[in-house]
PAKOLMAR-738445 format. One line per field, with one value per residue: residue number from 1; residue in one letter; x, y, z of N, C-alpha, C in turn. Coordinates in nm, 2 decimals. Each point is the difference from the previous one (the first is absolute). Example, Ala and Ser with C-alpha at 12.3 -4.5 7.8 and 13.67 -1.06 7.14 Angstrom:
<sites>
drenlum	[1/2] .
dokol	[A/S] .
nc1	[1.32/-0.04] .
nc2	[-0.57/0.11] .
nc3	[0.78/-0.07] .
cac1	[-0.09/0.09] .
cac2	[0.12/0.11] .
cac3	[0.00/0.00] .
cc1	[0.09/-0.08] .
cc2	[0.12/0.11] .
cc3	[0.00/0.08] .
</sites>
This chain:
<sites>
drenlum	[1/2/3/4/5/6/7/8/9/10/11/12/13/14/15/16/17/18/19/20/21/22/23/24/25/26/27/28/29/30/31/32/33/34/35/36/37/38/39/40/41/42/43/44/45/46/47/48/49/50/51/52/53/54/55/56/57/58/59/60/61/62/63/64/65/66/67/68/69/70/71/72/73/74/75/76/77/78/79/80/81/82/83/84/85/86/87/88/89/90/91/92/93/94/95/96/97/98/99/100/101/102/103/104/105/106/107/108/109/110/111/112/113/114/115/116/117/118/119/120/121/122/123/124/125/126/127/128/129/130/131/132/133/134/135/136/137/138/139/140/141/142/143/144/145/146/147/148/149/150/151/152/153/154/155/156/157/158/159/160/161/162/163/164/165/166/167/168/169/170/171/172/173/174/175/176/177/178/179/180/181/182/183/184/185/186/187/188/189/190/191/192/193/194/195/196/197/198/199/200/201/202/203/204/205/206/207/208/209/210/211/212/213/214/215/216/217/218/219/220/221/222/223/224/225] .
dokol	[M/S/V/R/R/S/L/P/D/A/F/S/L/P/W/V/H/R/A/L/V/L/G/P/V/V/L/F/L/G/H/Q/W/L/A/P/T/L/E/A/R/V/V/R/D/T/A/I/Y/I/V/I/P/L/G/V/A/A/L/H/G/R/R/I/G/W/R/I/D/R/L/A/I/R/D/A/V/L/L/S/A/F/V/A/P/F/Y/V/V/G/S/T/L/P/T/I/R/E/Y/Y/P/M/W/Q/V/S/P/A/I/G/E/F/L/P/H/A/V/M/L/F/V/V/A/L/A/T/E/T/Y/Y/R/G/L/L/C/V/G/V/R/E/I/G/F/K/C/V/F/I/S/P/I/V/Y/A/L/M/H/S/T/K/P/P/I/E/L/A/L/S/G/P/T/D/V/L/F/G/A/V/D/Y/H/A/D/S/I/L/P/S/T/V/A/H/G/F/G/L/V/L/L/D/W/L/V/L/H/D/P/V/I/D/P/E/T/T/L/R/W/L/S/W/L/P/M/P/L] .
nc1	[2.33/0.03/-0.08/0.03/0.12/-0.03/-0.07/0.04/0.12/-0.06/-0.06/0.12/-0.08/0.10/0.02/0.08/0.05/0.01/0.04/0.07/0.03/0.01/0.05/0.01/0.06/0.05/0.05/0.05/0.05/0.04/0.03/0.02/0.02/-0.14/0.01/-0.12/0.07/0.02/-0.08/-0.07/0.01/-0.05/-0.10/-0.05/0.02/-0.08/-0.11/-0.02/-0.03/-0.04/-0.10/-0.03/-0.02/-0.08/-0.10/-0.01/-0.01/-0.08/-0.05/0.01/-0.07/-0.09/0.00/0.05/0.07/-0.03/0.04/0.00/0.06/0.09/0.08/-0.05/-0.01/0.12/0.04/-0.07/0.06/0.13/0.00/-0.07/0.08/0.08/-0.06/-0.01/0.09/0.07/0.00/0.04/0.11/0.05/-0.03/0.03/0.09/-0.07/0.08/0.07/-0.07/0.00/0.13/0.03/-0.01/0.09/0.00/-0.13/0.01/-0.03/-0.01/-0.10/0.06/-0.13/-0.05/0.04/0.02/-0.09/-0.07/0.04/-0.04/-0.11/-0.01/0.03/-0.06/-0.12/0.04/-0.01/-0.12/-0.04/0.05/-0.04/-0.10/-0.05/0.01/-0.06/-0.10/-0.05/0.02/-0.05/-0.09/0.02/0.02/0.03/-0.09/-0.02/0.02/0.05/0.01/0.01/0.05/-0.02/-0.10/0.03/0.04/0.02/0.08/0.06/0.03/0.03/0.03/-0.01/-0.08/0.10/-0.04/-0.01/-0.03/-0.07/-0.07/0.00/-0.05/-0.07/0.04/-0.01/-0.14/-0.02/0.07/-0.09/-0.13/0.04/0.01/-0.09/-0.07/0.05/-0.02/-0.12/0.02/-0.12/-0.12/0.06/0.09/0.02/0.01/0.07/0.08/0.01/0.01/0.07/0.05/-0.03/0.05/0.12/0.01/-0.06/0.09/0.10/0.00/0.00/0.08/-0.04/0.03/0.13/0.00/-0.05/-0.08/-0.05/0.04/-0.03/-0.12/0.00/0.04/-0.08/-0.06/0.13/-0.06/0.06/-0.09/-0.12/-0.05] .
nc2	[-1.80/-0.11/-0.05/0.08/-0.04/-0.11/0.00/0.15/-0.06/-0.11/0.10/0.03/0.06/-0.01/0.13/-0.05/-0.09/0.10/0.06/-0.10/0.00/0.14/-0.03/-0.15/0.05/0.10/-0.09/-0.08/0.10/0.05/-0.13/0.01/0.11/-0.02/0.05/-0.01/0.11/0.12/0.05/-0.15/-0.01/0.15/-0.02/-0.10/0.05/0.12/-0.05/-0.09/0.07/0.09/0.01/-0.11/0.02/0.10/-0.06/-0.11/0.06/0.09/-0.09/-0.03/0.11/-0.05/0.05/-0.11/0.10/0.03/0.03/0.13/-0.03/0.06/-0.10/-0.03/0.13/0.00/-0.11/0.07/0.11/-0.03/-0.05/0.10/0.06/-0.09/0.00/0.15/-0.04/-0.08/0.09/0.08/-0.10/-0.03/0.13/-0.03/-0.06/-0.08/-0.09/0.11/0.04/-0.12/0.00/0.10/0.09/-0.03/0.12/-0.01/0.08/0.13/0.03/0.03/0.10/0.05/-0.11/0.04/0.11/-0.01/-0.05/0.12/0.07/-0.06/0.03/0.12/0.01/-0.05/0.10/0.11/-0.06/-0.01/0.10/0.04/-0.09/0.01/0.12/0.02/-0.08/-0.04/0.13/0.12/-0.06/-0.10/0.12/-0.02/-0.08/0.13/0.00/-0.11/0.11/0.04/-0.11/0.06/0.10/-0.03/-0.12/0.03/0.10/-0.09/-0.10/0.14/-0.02/-0.12/0.09/0.08/0.08/-0.10/0.10/0.05/-0.12/-0.03/0.12/-0.06/-0.11/0.03/0.03/-0.10/-0.08/0.05/0.01/-0.11/-0.03/0.08/-0.06/-0.12/0.05/0.03/-0.14/-0.03/0.01/0.11/-0.06/-0.12/0.08/0.10/-0.08/-0.08/0.10/0.05/-0.11/0.00/0.12/-0.01/-0.11/0.03/0.10/-0.08/-0.08/0.10/0.01/0.05/-0.13/0.02/-0.12/-0.01/-0.06/0.01/0.13/0.04/-0.05/0.06/0.10/-0.05/-0.02/0.03/0.07/-0.11/0.10/-0.01/0.09] .
nc3	[3.77/-0.05/0.06/0.10/-0.04/-0.01/0.09/0.05/0.00/0.07/0.05/-0.03/-0.09/-0.10/-0.05/-0.08/0.10/0.10/-0.10/-0.03/0.13/0.00/-0.12/0.03/0.13/-0.05/-0.10/0.09/0.07/-0.11/-0.03/0.15/-0.05/0.00/-0.11/0.01/0.06/-0.10/0.07/0.00/-0.13/0.00/0.09/-0.06/-0.11/0.05/0.07/-0.11/-0.11/0.08/0.12/-0.03/-0.14/0.01/0.10/-0.04/-0.10/0.06/0.06/-0.13/-0.01/-0.07/-0.11/-0.03/-0.05/0.14/-0.12/-0.01/-0.11/-0.06/0.04/0.12/0.00/-0.04/0.07/0.08/-0.04/-0.02/0.11/0.06/-0.06/0.04/0.12/-0.02/-0.11/0.09/0.09/-0.10/-0.07/0.12/0.01/-0.12/0.07/-0.07/0.01/-0.03/-0.08/0.00/0.04/-0.09/0.08/0.08/0.03/0.03/-0.11/0.00/-0.12/0.06/-0.01/0.06/-0.09/-0.11/0.04/0.07/-0.11/-0.09/0.08/0.01/-0.13/0.01/0.11/-0.08/-0.08/0.10/0.05/-0.11/-0.01/0.12/-0.03/-0.12/-0.02/0.10/0.08/-0.12/-0.03/-0.02/0.09/-0.11/-0.03/0.12/-0.05/-0.04/-0.12/0.05/0.08/-0.11/0.02/0.12/-0.05/-0.15/0.05/0.11/-0.07/-0.08/0.09/0.03/-0.11/0.08/0.09/-0.04/-0.09/-0.07/-0.08/0.09/0.01/-0.13/0.02/0.07/-0.04/-0.13/0.06/0.08/-0.09/-0.10/0.07/0.04/-0.13/-0.02/0.10/-0.04/-0.13/0.03/0.07/-0.06/0.08/-0.01/-0.09/0.06/0.08/-0.05/-0.07/0.13/0.10/-0.09/-0.03/0.14/0.02/-0.09/0.04/0.12/-0.03/-0.07/0.08/0.08/-0.10/-0.12/-0.05/0.02/-0.01/-0.12/0.07/-0.11/0.01/0.12/-0.01/-0.10/0.09/0.10/-0.12/0.00/0.09/0.06/0.00/0.07/-0.09] .
cac1	[0.08/0.01/-0.14/-0.03/0.05/-0.05/-0.17/0.00/0.07/-0.10/-0.11/0.04/0.02/0.03/-0.12/-0.04/-0.07/-0.12/-0.07/-0.05/-0.10/-0.11/-0.08/-0.11/-0.09/-0.06/-0.10/-0.12/-0.08/-0.08/-0.11/-0.10/-0.07/-0.08/-0.01/-0.10/-0.02/0.13/0.03/0.04/0.13/0.10/0.03/0.08/0.12/0.10/0.05/0.06/0.10/0.08/0.06/0.07/0.15/0.08/0.04/0.11/0.11/0.05/0.06/0.15/0.09/-0.02/-0.11/-0.06/-0.03/-0.07/0.07/-0.01/0.10/-0.02/0.00/-0.12/-0.11/0.04/-0.03/-0.15/-0.08/0.03/-0.07/-0.12/0.00/0.01/-0.11/-0.13/-0.08/-0.06/-0.13/-0.08/-0.05/-0.09/-0.12/-0.09/-0.03/-0.13/0.02/0.05/-0.12/-0.10/0.07/0.03/0.04/-0.01/-0.09/-0.10/0.03/-0.05/0.10/-0.03/0.12/-0.01/0.00/0.10/0.12/0.02/0.04/0.16/0.08/0.01/0.07/0.15/0.03/0.03/0.13/0.13/0.01/0.04/0.14/0.07/0.02/0.08/0.13/0.07/0.05/0.06/0.10/0.09/0.04/0.11/0.09/0.13/0.04/0.03/-0.12/-0.10/-0.11/-0.11/-0.07/-0.06/-0.11/-0.08/-0.10/-0.10/-0.08/-0.08/-0.11/-0.09/-0.07/-0.06/-0.16/-0.03/0.01/0.11/0.11/0.06/0.09/0.12/0.08/0.04/0.15/0.11/-0.01/0.08/0.15/0.04/-0.01/0.11/0.12/-0.02/0.01/0.13/0.08/-0.02/0.00/-0.12/-0.11/-0.09/-0.03/-0.12/-0.11/-0.05/-0.04/-0.12/-0.10/-0.05/-0.06/-0.12/-0.09/-0.02/-0.07/-0.13/-0.05/-0.03/-0.11/-0.11/-0.02/0.02/0.15/0.07/0.05/-0.09/0.03/0.02/0.12/0.08/0.00/0.08/0.15/0.04/-0.06/0.11/0.03/-0.08/-0.07/-0.10/0.02] .
cac2	[0.12/-0.02/-0.01/0.13/0.09/-0.05/0.05/0.10/-0.01/-0.08/0.06/0.12/-0.04/0.11/0.07/-0.07/-0.11/0.05/0.07/-0.13/-0.07/0.10/0.03/-0.08/0.03/0.11/-0.05/-0.08/0.08/0.08/-0.09/-0.02/0.14/0.02/0.14/-0.01/0.14/0.07/0.06/-0.09/-0.03/0.08/-0.02/-0.12/0.01/0.06/-0.07/-0.11/-0.01/0.13/0.02/-0.11/0.00/0.13/0.00/-0.09/0.06/0.10/-0.06/-0.05/0.10/-0.02/0.09/-0.08/0.07/0.13/0.10/0.08/0.08/0.05/-0.12/-0.06/0.09/0.00/-0.13/-0.01/0.08/-0.09/-0.14/0.03/0.03/-0.12/-0.09/0.05/-0.06/-0.11/0.03/0.06/-0.10/-0.08/0.05/-0.02/-0.16/-0.03/-0.06/0.09/0.09/-0.08/-0.04/0.14/0.03/-0.10/0.04/0.08/0.15/0.08/0.11/0.13/0.05/-0.02/-0.14/-0.07/0.05/-0.09/-0.13/-0.02/0.01/-0.14/-0.10/0.03/-0.06/-0.15/-0.02/0.04/-0.12/-0.11/0.03/-0.01/-0.16/-0.08/0.08/0.06/-0.10/-0.11/0.03/0.11/-0.02/-0.09/0.03/-0.05/-0.13/0.02/0.00/-0.12/0.02/0.04/-0.12/-0.05/-0.01/0.00/-0.10/0.04/0.11/-0.07/-0.09/0.09/0.05/-0.12/0.02/0.12/-0.04/-0.07/0.08/0.07/-0.12/-0.01/0.10/0.04/-0.05/0.09/0.14/-0.01/0.01/0.15/0.09/-0.05/0.05/0.13/0.04/-0.03/0.11/0.12/-0.03/0.08/-0.06/0.10/-0.02/-0.10/0.05/0.11/-0.08/-0.08/0.09/0.08/-0.11/-0.06/0.11/0.02/-0.10/0.02/0.13/-0.03/-0.10/0.08/0.08/-0.07/-0.04/0.11/-0.08/-0.09/-0.12/-0.09/0.01/-0.08/-0.16/0.00/0.01/-0.10/-0.14/-0.12/-0.05/-0.12/0.02/0.09/0.14] .
cac3	[-0.05/-0.14/-0.03/0.01/-0.11/-0.14/-0.02/-0.08/-0.14/-0.08/-0.04/-0.06/-0.15/-0.08/-0.02/-0.14/0.06/0.06/-0.12/-0.08/0.07/0.03/-0.14/0.00/0.10/-0.04/-0.08/0.07/0.06/-0.08/-0.07/0.10/0.04/-0.12/-0.04/-0.10/-0.05/0.00/0.13/0.09/-0.08/0.03/0.12/0.01/-0.05/0.09/0.12/-0.02/-0.10/0.03/0.11/0.04/-0.06/0.05/0.12/0.01/-0.07/0.09/0.11/-0.05/-0.04/-0.15/-0.06/-0.12/-0.13/0.02/-0.02/-0.12/-0.05/-0.14/-0.08/0.03/-0.08/-0.15/-0.04/0.00/-0.13/-0.11/0.02/-0.03/-0.15/-0.07/0.01/-0.04/-0.10/0.04/0.05/-0.10/-0.06/0.09/0.03/-0.11/0.00/0.07/0.15/0.07/0.01/0.07/0.11/0.07/0.14/0.10/0.09/-0.06/0.03/-0.10/-0.07/0.06/0.06/0.12/0.07/-0.06/0.07/0.11/-0.04/-0.04/0.15/0.07/-0.08/0.04/0.12/-0.01/-0.07/0.10/0.07/-0.09/-0.05/0.11/0.03/-0.10/-0.05/0.11/0.09/-0.07/-0.11/0.06/0.15/0.03/-0.13/0.04/-0.05/-0.14/-0.11/0.00/0.08/-0.08/-0.04/0.11/0.01/-0.10/-0.02/0.10/-0.03/-0.08/0.07/0.07/-0.11/-0.07/-0.04/-0.09/-0.15/-0.06/-0.06/0.13/0.05/-0.08/0.01/0.14/0.04/-0.07/0.04/0.14/-0.03/-0.05/0.10/0.11/-0.05/-0.01/0.15/0.03/-0.06/0.08/0.12/0.04/-0.06/-0.07/-0.12/-0.01/0.07/-0.10/-0.12/0.02/0.03/-0.12/-0.07/0.07/-0.01/-0.14/-0.06/0.04/-0.06/-0.12/-0.01/0.02/-0.12/-0.12/-0.05/-0.08/-0.12/-0.05/0.05/-0.11/-0.05/0.11/-0.02/-0.14/0.02/0.09/-0.02/0.01/0.15/0.03/0.13/-0.01/0.02] .
cc1	[0.00/-0.15/-0.07/0.04/-0.02/-0.16/0.00/0.04/-0.10/-0.10/0.04/0.03/0.03/-0.12/-0.07/-0.10/-0.13/-0.11/-0.08/-0.10/-0.11/-0.09/-0.11/-0.11/-0.09/-0.13/-0.11/-0.10/-0.08/-0.12/-0.09/-0.09/-0.06/-0.04/-0.10/-0.04/0.12/0.03/0.06/0.16/0.13/0.05/0.08/0.14/0.11/0.06/0.10/0.14/0.10/0.04/0.09/0.16/0.09/0.04/0.12/0.13/0.07/0.07/0.15/0.08/-0.03/-0.11/-0.07/-0.06/-0.09/0.09/0.00/0.12/-0.01/0.00/-0.13/-0.12/0.03/-0.06/-0.15/-0.07/0.03/-0.09/-0.15/-0.04/0.01/-0.12/-0.13/-0.06/-0.07/-0.14/-0.12/-0.06/-0.08/-0.13/-0.09/-0.06/-0.14/0.03/0.04/-0.13/-0.11/0.04/0.00/-0.11/-0.01/-0.11/-0.09/0.03/-0.06/0.11/0.00/0.12/0.00/0.01/0.16/0.14/0.03/0.02/0.15/0.10/0.01/0.07/0.15/0.05/0.02/0.12/0.11/0.01/0.07/0.14/0.08/0.03/0.09/0.12/0.07/0.08/0.07/0.09/0.11/0.05/0.11/0.10/0.15/0.03/0.02/-0.12/-0.09/-0.13/-0.12/-0.07/-0.05/-0.14/-0.07/-0.11/-0.10/-0.11/-0.09/-0.13/-0.10/-0.09/-0.08/-0.12/-0.02/0.01/0.14/0.12/0.07/0.10/0.12/0.11/0.06/0.14/0.09/-0.02/0.08/0.13/0.04/-0.01/0.13/0.14/0.02/0.02/0.15/0.11/-0.01/0.01/-0.12/-0.11/-0.10/-0.03/-0.12/-0.13/-0.09/-0.05/-0.13/-0.12/-0.06/-0.06/-0.13/-0.11/-0.05/-0.09/-0.13/-0.08/-0.04/-0.12/-0.14/-0.07/0.01/0.13/0.07/0.05/-0.11/0.02/0.01/0.17/0.11/0.00/0.07/0.15/0.04/-0.05/0.10/0.01/-0.10/-0.09/-0.13/0.02/-0.12] .
cc2	[0.01/0.00/0.16/0.09/-0.07/0.03/0.10/-0.03/-0.09/0.07/0.15/-0.03/0.14/0.06/-0.06/-0.12/0.04/0.05/-0.12/-0.08/0.08/-0.01/-0.09/0.02/0.12/-0.03/-0.08/0.08/0.08/-0.08/-0.04/0.10/0.02/0.15/0.02/0.15/0.05/0.06/-0.09/-0.04/0.08/-0.02/-0.13/0.00/0.10/-0.07/-0.11/0.02/0.14/-0.01/-0.14/-0.01/0.13/-0.02/-0.10/0.05/0.12/-0.07/-0.06/0.13/0.01/0.10/-0.07/0.07/0.13/0.13/0.07/0.10/0.04/-0.14/-0.05/0.06/-0.03/-0.15/-0.01/0.04/-0.11/-0.15/0.04/0.03/-0.13/-0.10/0.06/-0.05/-0.13/-0.01/0.06/-0.11/-0.11/0.03/-0.03/-0.17/-0.02/-0.08/0.10/0.10/-0.08/0.00/0.14/0.09/-0.12/0.05/0.12/0.15/0.06/0.08/0.14/0.04/-0.01/-0.13/-0.06/0.05/-0.08/-0.15/-0.01/0.02/-0.13/-0.11/0.02/-0.06/-0.17/-0.03/0.00/-0.13/-0.13/0.02/0.01/-0.15/-0.06/0.07/0.06/-0.11/-0.12/0.03/0.10/-0.02/-0.09/0.02/-0.05/-0.13/0.01/0.02/-0.10/0.02/0.04/-0.13/-0.09/-0.02/-0.01/-0.11/0.03/0.11/-0.04/-0.06/0.11/0.05/-0.12/0.01/0.09/-0.05/-0.06/0.09/0.07/-0.11/0.00/0.11/0.04/-0.05/0.09/0.15/0.01/0.02/0.15/0.08/-0.02/0.06/0.15/0.07/-0.05/0.11/0.13/0.00/0.09/-0.08/0.11/-0.01/-0.10/0.05/0.08/-0.08/-0.07/0.07/0.07/-0.10/-0.05/0.12/0.03/-0.12/0.00/0.11/-0.03/-0.11/0.06/0.08/-0.08/-0.02/0.11/-0.08/-0.09/-0.16/-0.11/0.01/-0.06/-0.15/-0.05/-0.01/-0.11/-0.14/-0.11/-0.05/-0.10/0.01/0.07/0.14/0.08] .
cc3	[-0.16/-0.06/0.00/-0.11/-0.14/-0.02/-0.09/-0.14/-0.10/-0.05/-0.06/-0.13/-0.07/-0.07/-0.14/0.04/0.04/-0.10/-0.07/0.08/0.04/-0.11/0.01/0.09/-0.02/-0.12/0.05/0.08/-0.09/-0.05/0.10/0.01/-0.14/-0.01/-0.12/-0.07/-0.02/0.13/0.09/-0.02/0.05/0.16/0.02/-0.05/0.05/0.12/-0.01/-0.09/0.01/0.14/0.06/-0.05/0.04/0.14/0.02/-0.06/0.08/0.11/-0.03/-0.05/-0.15/-0.06/-0.11/-0.11/0.01/0.01/-0.14/-0.02/-0.17/-0.08/0.00/-0.09/-0.14/-0.04/0.04/-0.12/-0.12/0.01/-0.03/-0.15/-0.07/0.02/-0.05/-0.12/0.01/0.05/-0.09/-0.08/0.06/0.03/-0.10/-0.02/0.06/0.15/0.10/0.03/0.08/0.15/0.10/-0.02/0.10/0.11/-0.08/0.00/-0.10/-0.07/0.06/0.07/0.16/0.09/-0.06/0.08/0.14/-0.02/-0.05/0.12/0.05/-0.09/0.02/0.12/-0.01/-0.10/0.08/0.08/-0.06/-0.04/0.13/0.04/-0.11/-0.04/0.13/0.08/-0.08/-0.10/0.06/0.13/0.01/-0.13/0.02/-0.06/-0.16/-0.09/0.02/0.08/-0.08/-0.05/0.12/0.00/-0.12/0.00/0.12/-0.06/-0.13/0.04/0.07/-0.13/-0.09/-0.04/-0.09/-0.15/-0.05/-0.02/0.13/0.08/-0.06/0.00/0.16/0.06/-0.07/0.05/0.14/-0.02/-0.04/0.13/0.10/-0.07/0.00/0.14/0.05/-0.04/0.08/0.15/0.07/-0.06/-0.06/-0.14/-0.03/0.08/-0.09/-0.11/0.02/0.03/-0.12/-0.09/0.04/-0.04/-0.15/-0.06/0.05/-0.07/-0.15/-0.03/0.03/-0.12/-0.12/-0.02/-0.08/-0.13/-0.02/0.07/-0.10/-0.06/0.11/-0.01/-0.12/0.03/0.09/-0.04/0.00/0.13/0.03/0.13/-0.05/0.03/0.03] .
</sites>
């Protein structure tokens, strides 16, 4: 009798524990599924980073930040405005211009628009996982939830230009803090998607700031630019 009652209890974890256990599992599955093209990346990220977290959360009665209200919209606009200059300046750096766009695309509107839509889907998937499942989704533990994923998020940028790697951890914390405030992943999703699209568009065109000027501004940084 006691064994029957204890088995369900042994395998019944609170939502926070389930979310933190699910996090590494989802990340592992994502790394097992190769996605050489942007179209393949959209399919993979949707299946792994959106469907799985949302499905598990729904079974537990959670929305993990998939909500829109006036506060979320306001924070999305403010966060996007804040990060835009970083993308503008970054788009002039040689290491960034050599790396982006990650997927070949033409600046022709007919080709770039579908590319932009897919980048937003990738951003939504990323934010659903990092800021949804691992931040807003476990907000009951308090503000410290914004510090759950920065190290992992930074490691995911280890193959990218050094300055992007250096900024990835602080960016994770910033996005998490704004989403925590809004109780929504809308701010980070809009800012992330907007930034990806803006960066690709800028890199496909002549720099808006003289690269020599940018390099002079940032010459104090101990990393290749």
